[in-house]
C-alpha positions, 0 to 999 in steps of 0.5 A, a space after each residue: 500500500 502506498 502511504 503517499 497516495 493522495 487524490 488530486 484534491 488532497 494533494 492540492 490542499 497539502 501543497 497550498 497549505 505548506 506553501 504559505 507556512 512560515 518557518 515557525 508555523 512549519 515547526 509548530 506542525 511538528 509538535 504535539 501538546 498534551 493537556 489535562 484540561 477540558 476547557 475549550 477556551 484554554 485550548 483555543 488561546 493556546 492555538 492562537 499563540 502556537 498553531 501546533 499540528 497535534 493535540 492530546 488531552 485527558 477529560 473525565 467524560 467522552 462528551 467533554 472530550 468531544 466538545 473540546 475537539 469540535 470547538 478547537 477543530 472549528 477554531 484552528 486554521 489548519 485541522 489538528 491531528 488528535 491522538 490517543 492510545 486506544 490500544 484495545 478499543 475506544 473505551 478510554 472513558 467509563 461512559 463510552 466505547 466498546 472495551 475489547 480485550 488486550 492485544 495479547 488476547 487477540 494473539 491467542 484468538 488468532 483470528 484476522 476477522 476479529 482483529 479487523 472488527 477491533 480495528 473497525 470498532 476503534 476507528 468508528 468510535 474514535 472518529 465520532 469523538 474527534 480522535 483521528 490517530 491511535 497509537 496502536 498496534 503494539 507489534 513488539 515481540 515478547 521474547 523476555 517474559 520479564 519485560 515490563 512494557 510489552 506483555 499483554 499489550 503486544 500480540 505475542 512472540 511469534 513473528 509470523 502471527 504478529 505480522 499477520 494480525 498486526 497488518 490486519 489491524 493496521 488495514 482495518 483502522 486505516 480503512 475506517 478513517 483512523 491513522 494506525 501507529 506501529 510501535 515500538 521501533 526497533 522493537 521492545 520485548 528483549 530487555 527486562 528493563 522499562 523504557 519509562 525508566 531507562 533506555 532499554 536495549 534490543 540486544 539481538 545480533 542484527 542478522 537475528 533481528 532481521 529474521 524476527 523483528 525485521 519480518 514484523 516491521 516489513 509487514 507493517 510497512 507493506 500494510 501501509 501503516 501511516 505512522 511508526 513510533 520508535 521507542 526509547 530503545 537501542 539496537 546496539 549491534 546495528 548502531 555500532 555499539 556491540 561492545 558497549 550496548 548501554 552506550 547506544 542512543 535510543 531510536 528516538 535520538 538515532 539517525 542510524 536507526 530512523 533514517 538508515 534502517 527504517 527509511 532506507 533499508 525498510 523503505 518506510 515513507 510515512 510519518 515517524 512520531 516519538 514515544 512520550 518524551 517524558 520517559 527516562 529512556 529519553 530524558 536521561 540521554 539529553 538535556 531539556 532544551 536539547 531533546 527536541 532538536 536532537 530528536 528532529 535531527 535524528 529523523 523524528 517528524 512529530 514530537 509528543 509532549 512538547 512545550 511550545 514556549 520551551 521548544 520552538 525557540 531552540 528549533 529555530 536557533 538550530 535552523 539558524 545555526 545550520 544544525 537543522 536545515 529548513 528542507 528537513 523541517 518542511 519535509 516533516 511538515 509535509 508528512 504531517 499535512 499529508 497525514 491530515 489530508 489522508 484522514 480528510 480532516 479539512 472536510 470532516 474532522 469528526 465522524 458520524 456516531 456509530 449506529 445501533 447495529 454497529 454498536 451491537 456488532 462491536 459488542 458481539 465482536 469483543 465478546 467473541 474475541 474474549 471467548 476465543 482467547 481463553 487458554 488453558 495453561 494447566 489443569 485441562 483435566 479439571 475442566 469443567 468444574 462441578 458446582 451444585 446449584 446453590 454452591 457457596 463460592 469465594 472469589 479472590 482478586 490478587 492485584 495492585 490496582 492502578 487508578 491512573 490506568 482505570 483498573 478496577 476490581 473484577 466485579 463482572 466475574 462475581 456478577 456472572 457467578 451470581 447470575 447463575 445462582 451461586 452465593 458469592 463472597 468476595 475479597 481483594 488481596 485478603 490477608 492469609 488468616 482471613 482467606 483461610 477462614 473464609 475458605 473453610 465456609 466455601 465449596 469452591 474458591 476462584 483466585 483471580 490474578 491481575 498483573 499487567 504492564 505498568 501497574 507497578 512501574 518496572 515489573 510485571 511480577 506479582 508484587 503486593 505489599 505484605 507477607 500476610 497476603 501470600 496465603 492464596 499461593 498455597 491455598 490449593 494444598 488446604 482446599 480441594 477446589 481452588 481455581 486460578 485465572 490470570 486476567 493479565 500476564 500469562 507468564 505467572 506459572 513461572 512464579 506459581 510452578 506448583 499450582 494445579 490449574 490456571 486459565 489465561 484470559 490476558 485481560 481484565 475487561 468485562 468480556 474477558 471475565 465473562 468468558 473465563 466464567 463460561 470456560 470454568 463452568 463448561 459452557 464454553 470450550 477453551 480455544 485460545 492458542 498460547 501466543 507466547 513461550 512460557 519460561 522454564 527453569 533449566 540446570 545450567 552453569 553460570 559464567 563465574 569468575 572463581 579466580 579471586 577471593 
């Protein structure tokens, strides 16, 4: 697919708009501003002073969000790119959108049609709000189970499956009016460190990178992905830092990666957008006034999280000192305007509301995807479980819930059990003594574990605050009917090697909770295909220095 394909009308708009931009206005097109405000007047005043190319915002409701976007798009001289994450659908508010499972559930379901429905639902619901650009799909490969960024946000660790499903999602999003973003180039998922906290390293030899990540990235380029996001991640073997990997700069600051590899070797011609520029993987590598200049110099077209008052001046100074040239600024501005033209923003910045039929189809697709994703990690012979109609059931959620990401207790799981007539008692992170006492009074116990990326920064391991909450790990030795489900990371058997059973749902969404209940009770077969390789312990020698005392 040709990224640059425009109609004659669209091409004329791009050429005409670019021709009248001053240098400062062209620079403004290259920056994104994000603000946690739902006051349209505040945004309009900002745009009057700094006519930036892209905005993102946080609001308490979808209606407030839509109101801001409608107002600022009417006010802006050049239509704005409006960007949001939407990694598993447009439901980023409790009152709007279809909440699909996380992408790894799509990897387990392994169904291109369902992935396309995820893309269609996301795009239709996003455009109605005014979002025209989403930061998905995550096409990283989960080679390191301890990686704290990818995990269930990504499709898995099988390059061919990730390529096929990722391309299907990209095409569906873009065919339905929203720009997709493949991330995080050159590929997260190898290091066990967090690019929010440090520049992480993809330490594969380049030949092996080409056969794995290279396959996935070529697929995204061939699918016509409109934008690519480099991470604050290095590829030292390609960059010439094989013997000092931690010294390699992140892709965000590496012309070798963005121009030589991504543009020249992989043939990508679309827009390159930085990852969040507040992350320590970038901020520890350059001083504040240097970051945006060095990023543009490396090949970034649009810089997320800019401060116009702070950042436009240094860019102008870099142009005047010949560190940056005007041609590169206007080339990036052309890419920004081309994206806006492809999305038809000058004509229709907001899309039509989804119809009742579409909403029903989206909800059905989300449930079907969840149903087909449930995977038996252990204990297939214990399914389905047998419960008397009036059984007393205890449900336990093990989770460090992060309100910033909208995480809530697993209420839908309990509701589904109650709907079937069971008497349900529930606890969140109970102390061991309380858990043991309650267990004695119940016929069955469901242990529901929710460990997700970035809930606890820097890790996807089970991390609770007290030794007193550890009793759930061994409860199966004290009660004959204990059933474990992971509503997040599928790698938990590494930390729970002795437990007798576990389902993987990959997501804590309502549809995933419903699906897990159906599988446990035998109303639904578990058809999920594990999209990652589970870690295991092996006996091996360590490379130790035994010569010194």
